[in-house]
C-alpha positions as CSV (number, residue, x, y, z in Angstrom):
1,M,2.2,-3.6,-20.9
2,G,2.9,-6.0,-18.1
3,S,6.0,-4.2,-17.6
4,T,7.3,-2.8,-13.6
5,E,7.2,0.6,-15.3
6,T,3.2,0.4,-16.1
7,N,2.5,-1.7,-13.2
8,R,4.5,-0.1,-10.2
9,A,2.4,1.9,-7.4
10,P,4.8,4.6,-6.2
11,R,5.5,5.5,-3.2
12,I,3.6,8.8,-1.1
13,L,5.8,11.8,-0.5
14,R,3.3,14.2,0.4
15,V,-0.8,15.4,0.1
16,D,-2.2,18.4,-0.1
17,V,-5.3,19.6,1.0
18,M,-6.8,22.6,-0.3
19,P,-10.0,24.4,-1.4
20,L,-9.9,26.6,-4.3
21,D,-11.7,30.1,-5.0
22,C,-14.8,28.5,-7.6
23,G,-15.5,27.0,-4.6
24,E,-14.0,23.9,-4.7
25,T,-11.3,21.6,-2.7
26,A,-7.9,20.2,-4.5
27,V,-5.9,17.6,-3.6
28,V,-2.3,17.6,-5.0
29,V,-0.3,14.3,-4.3
30,E,3.4,14.1,-4.3
31,L,5.4,11.0,-5.2
32,A,8.3,9.6,-5.4
33,S,7.9,9.1,-9.1
34,P,5.9,9.3,-12.0
35,P,3.5,6.7,-11.5
36,G,3.2,4.0,-14.0
37,R,0.2,4.1,-16.8
38,A,-2.6,1.1,-14.9
39,W,-1.8,2.6,-11.2
40,E,-2.8,6.2,-13.4
41,K,-5.8,4.8,-14.7
42,A,-6.8,2.5,-11.3
43,L,-6.7,5.5,-9.7
44,K,-9.3,7.2,-12.0
45,R,-11.4,4.2,-11.3
46,V,-11.4,4.1,-7.9
47,I,-11.5,7.5,-7.5
48,S,-14.8,7.5,-10.0
49,E,-16.4,4.4,-6.8
50,T,-15.4,6.3,-4.3
51,E,-18.6,8.0,-2.4
52,G,-18.2,11.9,-2.1
53,L,-15.9,11.7,-5.1
54,E,-17.6,10.1,-7.9
55,S,-17.6,14.2,-9.7
56,A,-13.6,14.3,-8.8
57,Q,-11.2,14.0,-11.5
58,S,-7.5,13.0,-11.1
59,R,-4.7,14.3,-13.6
60,C,-1.0,12.8,-13.6
61,D,1.4,15.7,-14.4
62,G,5.4,13.5,-14.1
63,R,5.2,13.1,-10.1
64,F,2.4,15.1,-9.0
65,V,-1.1,13.9,-9.3
66,Y,-3.6,16.5,-8.8
67,I,-7.7,15.7,-8.2
68,I,-9.7,18.6,-8.1
69,G,-13.7,18.9,-8.7
70,I,-13.7,17.8,-4.6
71,E,-17.1,18.9,-2.7
72,P,-16.5,21.6,-1.1
73,G,-17.7,21.4,2.8
74,G,-17.2,17.6,2.5
75,R,-15.6,16.2,6.2
76,G,-13.5,13.2,5.9
77,T,-11.8,14.6,2.4
78,L,-7.9,13.8,3.4
79,H,-9.0,10.3,5.4
80,R,-11.2,9.7,1.8
81,V,-8.1,10.6,-0.5
82,N,-5.6,8.2,1.3
83,Q,-8.2,5.7,1.0
84,V,-8.4,6.1,-2.5
85,L,-4.4,6.1,-3.0
86,A,-4.6,2.7,-0.9
87,A,-6.8,0.8,-3.0
88,T,-5.3,2.2,-6.1
89,H,-2.0,1.2,-4.6
90,E,-3.8,-2.5,-4.4
91,R,-5.5,-2.3,-7.2
92,V,-2.4,-2.5,-9.2
93,A,0.1,-5.0,-7.2
94,P,1.3,-8.2,-8.8
95,R,-1.3,-11.1,-8.3
96,N,1.3,-14.1,-7.4
97,G,1.2,-14.1,-4.1
98,H,4.1,-11.5,-3.1
99,S,2.4,-8.6,-1.8
100,M,4.0,-5.2,-2.0
101,P,3.9,-2.8,1.1
102,M,2.2,-0.1,1.5
103,P,3.7,3.1,-0.2
104,Q,4.4,4.4,3.4
105,Q,5.5,8.1,4.1
106,P,9.2,8.4,4.7
107,A,10.1,9.9,8.4
108,G,9.0,14.0,7.3
109,A,7.0,13.7,4.8
110,M,4.2,16.4,5.0
111,V,0.2,15.7,5.1
112,N,-0.9,19.1,5.1
113,A,-4.5,20.0,5.0
114,S,-6.0,23.3,5.1
115,L,-9.8,22.9,5.5
């Protein structure tokens, strides 16, 4: 279970924040590659521990991560999600003294917040 496949932190390509018809907010994160299992578990833990996102849930589907159940009207949703993604990366980074670079958005990467 300590393989590179299960511990890697994928690079983030795009983050979209959008309101849903049911009154909640959803976030879609596009990754450069499918995340490892450890990254998915770390994301779920970080979301449950983040103020304002306690009731949100995440689901990974290939290179896409869907975060739903975010309370509407909450300011700073994009900022909180970016903090969650950074904290998730930190949890799966190797602990052998070598730090992995933080996931950076490449030049031209898009962040779309329609709220």
